[in-house]
C-alpha positions as a Python dict, from the first residue, in 0.01 Angstrom:
ca = {
    (1, 'X'): (0, 0, 0),
    (2, 'X'): (29, 168, 344),
    (3, 'X'): (428, 69, 385),
    (4, 'X'): (429, 165, 766),
    (5, 'X'): (125, -37, 833),
    (6, 'X'): (269, -361, 638),
    (7, 'X'): (592, -288, 823),
    (8, 'X'): (431, -304, 1174),
    (9, 'X'): (255, -618, 1052),
    (10, 'X'): (533, -799, 959),
    (11, 'X'): (707, -736, 1307),
    (12, 'X'): (399, -827, 1485),
    (13, 'X'): (278, -1147, 1298),
    (14, 'X'): (586, -1280, 1146),
    (15, 'X'): (896, -1162, 1379),
    (16, 'X'): (767, -1156, 1693),
    (17, 'X'): (588, -1516, 1692),
    (18, 'X'): (922, -1635, 1588),
    (19, 'X'): (1066, -1558, 1937),
    (20, 'X'): (1253, -1266, 1805),
    (21, 'X'): (1134, -1032, 2095),
    (22, 'X'): (1497, -819, 2142),
    (23, 'X'): (1390, -471, 2133),
    (24, 'X'): (1689, -347, 1956),
    (25, 'X'): (1630, -581, 1698),
    (26, 'X'): (1264, -500, 1645),
    (27, 'X'): (1332, -119, 1666),
    (28, 'X'): (1582, -158, 1383),
    (29, 'X'): (1338, -364, 1155),
    (30, 'X'): (1112, -66, 1203),
    (31, 'X'): (1371, 178, 1103),
    (32, 'X'): (1589, 27, 822),
    (33, 'X'): (1352, 58, 503),
    (34, 'X'): (1342, -321, 383),
    (35, 'X'): (1129, -210, 77),
    (36, 'X'): (1448, 0, -60),
    (37, 'X'): (1654, -318, -71),
    (38, 'X'): (1375, -492, -270),
    (39, 'X'): (1409, -517, -630),
    (40, 'X'): (1157, -314, -829),
    (41, 'X'): (973, -604, -966),
    (42, 'X'): (897, -752, -636),
    (43, 'X'): (859, -425, -430),
    (44, 'X'): (513, -572, -334),
    (45, 'X'): (668, -871, -173),
    (46, 'X'): (860, -672, 62),
    (47, 'X'): (701, -755, 386),
    (48, 'X'): (550, -1094, 266),
    (49, 'X'): (717, -1411, 455),
    (50, 'X'): (930, -1545, 204),
    (51, 'X'): (1247, -1534, 37),
    (52, 'X'): (1247, -1269, -227),
    (53, 'X'): (1414, -1354, -566),
    (54, 'X'): (1707, -1081, -647),
    (55, 'X'): (1884, -1265, -954),
    (56, 'X'): (1868, -1513, -1211),
    (57, 'X'): (2004, -1805, -1001),
    (58, 'X'): (1759, -1985, -789),
    (59, 'X'): (1987, -1902, -462),
    (60, 'X'): (1988, -1541, -535),
    (61, 'X'): (1724, -1446, -288),
    (62, 'X'): (1673, -1204, 7),
    (63, 'X'): (1599, -1418, 337),
    (64, 'X'): (1278, -1404, 465),
    (65, 'X'): (1211, -1136, 719),
    (66, 'X'): (1145, -1398, 1006),
    (67, 'X'): (1475, -1573, 934),
    (68, 'X'): (1698, -1219, 881),
    (69, 'X'): (1565, -1150, 1214),
    (70, 'X'): (1621, -1459, 1442),
    (71, 'X'): (1964, -1481, 1285),
    (72, 'X'): (2041, -1060, 1411),
    (73, 'X'): (1908, -1141, 1737),
    (74, 'X'): (2110, -1484, 1769),
    (75, 'X'): (2450, -1281, 1691),
    (76, 'X'): (2414, -1028, 1952),
    (77, 'X'): (2629, -788, 1782),
    (78, 'X'): (2762, -535, 1999),
    (79, 'X'): (2864, -159, 1914),
    (80, 'X'): (3224, -251, 1939),
    (81, 'X'): (3202, -541, 1707),
    (82, 'X'): (3373, -589, 1344),
    (83, 'X'): (3123, -785, 1123),
    (84, 'X'): (3200, -994, 813),
    (85, 'X'): (2899, -1104, 611),
    (86, 'X'): (2909, -1359, 331),
    (87, 'X'): (2645, -1328, 86),
    (88, 'X'): (2539, -983, 47),
    (89, 'X'): (2241, -1005, -135),
    (90, 'X'): (2052, -687, -156),
    (91, 'X'): (2258, -557, 145),
    (92, 'X'): (1950, -525, 361),
    (93, 'X'): (2124, -761, 658),
    (94, 'X'): (2447, -582, 600),
    (95, 'X'): (2250, -262, 680),
    (96, 'X'): (2062, -405, 967),
    (97, 'X'): (2456, -525, 1108),
    (98, 'X'): (2616, -199, 1033),
    (99, 'X'): (2363, -12, 1261),
    (100, 'X'): (2441, -258, 1543),
    (101, 'X'): (2856, -282, 1466),
    (102, 'X'): (3151, -69, 1447),
    (103, 'X'): (3227, -219, 1087),
    (104, 'X'): (3063, -444, 839),
    (105, 'X'): (3263, -623, 573),
    (106, 'X'): (3015, -820, 320),
    (107, 'X'): (3105, -1055, 37),
    (108, 'X'): (2902, -1096, -257),
    (109, 'X'): (3043, -1339, -560),
    (110, 'X'): (2768, -1205, -805),
    (111, 'X'): (2880, -872, -967),
    (112, 'X'): (2573, -741, -1041),
    (113, 'X'): (2423, -813, -702),
    (114, 'X'): (2734, -641, -526),
    (115, 'X'): (2696, -338, -695),
    (116, 'X'): (2345, -326, -650),
    (117, 'X'): (2379, -382, -267),
    (118, 'X'): (2644, -104, -246),
    (119, 'X'): (2400, 149, -427),
    (120, 'X'): (2125, 23, -187),
    (121, 'X'): (2383, 99, 121),
    (122, 'X'): (2481, 411, 28),
    (123, 'X'): (2125, 542, -56),
    (124, 'X'): (2065, 430, 299),
    (125, 'X'): (2342, 646, 437),
    (126, 'X'): (2545, 365, 549),
    (127, 'X'): (2913, 473, 602),
    (128, 'X'): (3029, 171, 803),
    (129, 'X'): (2963, -98, 539),
    (130, 'X'): (3187, -219, 287),
    (131, 'X'): (3051, -465, 4),
    (132, 'X'): (3332, -660, -195),
    (133, 'X'): (3271, -868, -518),
    (134, 'X'): (3432, -1176, -414),
    (135, 'X'): (3395, -1550, -331),
    (136, 'X'): (3327, -1538, 22),
    (137, 'X'): (3368, -1903, 85),
    (138, 'X'): (3696, -1842, 266),
    (139, 'X'): (3635, -1572, 427),
    (140, 'X'): (3848, -1232, 456),
    (141, 'X'): (4156, -1371, 673),
    (142, 'X'): (4358, -1054, 582),
    (143, 'X'): (4091, -809, 758),
    (144, 'X'): (4036, -1023, 1032),
    (145, 'X'): (3990, -1142, 1323),
    (146, 'X'): (3620, -1081, 1311),
    (147, 'X'): (3389, -1061, 1638),
    (148, 'X'): (3089, -1190, 1426),
    (149, 'X'): (3071, -1379, 1086),
    (150, 'X'): (2731, -1415, 951),
    (151, 'X'): (2643, -1644, 624),
    (152, 'X'): (2362, -1524, 469),
    (153, 'X'): (2252, -1836, 300),
    (154, 'X'): (2288, -2235, 374),
    (155, 'X'): (2598, -2448, 355),
    (156, 'X'): (2654, -2838, 407),
    (157, 'X'): (2900, -2758, 674),
    (158, 'X'): (3096, -2461, 814),
    (159, 'X'): (3434, -2446, 667),
    (160, 'X'): (3728, -2472, 936),
    (161, 'X'): (3867, -2202, 789),
    (162, 'X'): (3592, -1925, 859),
    (163, 'X'): (3606, -2033, 1238),
    (164, 'X'): (3962, -1958, 1278),
    (165, 'X'): (3841, -1601, 1183),
    (166, 'X'): (3679, -1554, 1489),
    (167, 'X'): (3794, -1359, 1781),
    (168, 'X'): (3779, -1541, 2102),
    (169, 'X'): (3445, -1477, 2211),
    (170, 'X'): (3311, -1456, 1864),
    (171, 'X'): (3014, -1578, 1717),
    (172, 'X'): (2934, -1721, 1388),
    (173, 'X'): (2606, -1802, 1249),
    (174, 'X'): (2460, -1997, 938),
    (175, 'X'): (2194, -2220, 819),
    (176, 'X'): (2356, -2574, 798),
    (177, 'X'): (2239, -2933, 670),
    (178, 'X'): (2060, -3031, 375),
    (179, 'X'): (1698, -3044, 294),
    (180, 'X'): (1405, -3128, 404),
    (181, 'X'): (1578, -3003, 725),
    (182, 'X'): (1837, -2773, 796),
    (183, 'X'): (1916, -2610, 1147),
    (184, 'X'): (2009, -2216, 1250),
    (185, 'X'): (2388, -2328, 1388),
    (186, 'X'): (2562, -2058, 1619),
    (187, 'X'): (2908, -2111, 1685),
    (188, 'X'): (3091, -1960, 1941),
    (189, 'X'): (3501, -1922, 1987),
    (190, 'X'): (3571, -1976, 2377),
    (191, 'X'): (3968, -2046, 2312),
    (192, 'X'): (4213, -2068, 2033),
    (193, 'X'): (4093, -2425, 1991),
    (194, 'X'): (3790, -2450, 2131),
    (195, 'X'): (3428, -2405, 1993),
    (196, 'X'): (3062, -2411, 2129),
    (197, 'X'): (2762, -2501, 1907),
    (198, 'X'): (2402, -2465, 1924),
    (199, 'X'): (2128, -2513, 1709),
    (200, 'X'): (1859, -2331, 1822),
    (201, 'X'): (1610, -2381, 1546),
    (202, 'X'): (1502, -2485, 1193),
    (203, 'X'): (1510, -2300, 885),
    (204, 'X'): (1573, -2399, 500),
    (205, 'X'): (1757, -2145, 285),
    (206, 'X'): (1903, -2149, -63),
    (207, 'X'): (2265, -2271, -72),
    (208, 'X'): (2543, -2007, -57),
    (209, 'X'): (2767, -2003, -366),
    (210, 'X'): (3123, -2105, -373),
    (211, 'X'): (3136, -2357, -68),
    (212, 'X'): (3202, -2710, -123),
    (213, 'X'): (2928, -2993, -82),
    (214, 'X'): (3071, -3291, 104),
    (215, 'X'): (3089, -3599, -124),
    (216, 'X'): (2800, -3845, -73),
    (217, 'X'): (3012, -4141, -166),
    (218, 'X'): (3020, -4417, 87),
    (219, 'X'): (3233, -4746, 86),
}
């Protein structure tokens, strides 16, 4: 496989058509070696338009390239930003964030995935990204507040405790809802108790572990 050609095709055929046109994001996807974050058994799938399995659980995946790229573009990360990611997975998204931000703290519940992601990030020379093996559903209030919070997976709803860990002007991105149709959701904190929410695009993604599912019981 010609990796550079496959990477070029991924960007031009999958990512650009999904309205990812930010030059900085497109440049990053050319530079950060996605294939180095894919398990050896799935190397051939590194640039395919699909979620790539990472572990034994069905929800342990590396999100499709176009989804990661669109989330990154929506967050508009700046060099001065302090970032929290929940759901490290392979570490690829943390690497992309690390290239844009001043620091990234990434939380991963699965110990094996956390260790592998840390190794992947070290191999890629990312010195401003920290991976922590912990339940990320409550965030990391002690290290906050954060300018950017990314949930790298889906949730039924965004916990209020995470919103409270945003700075004024801070942005949180997540994929919210239930199948068959979830929405990419971007929440911006405008004042201490005021948040603006947009839902710019549709996307299904596996659930993040540790987040509560609202009761379906109704009177």
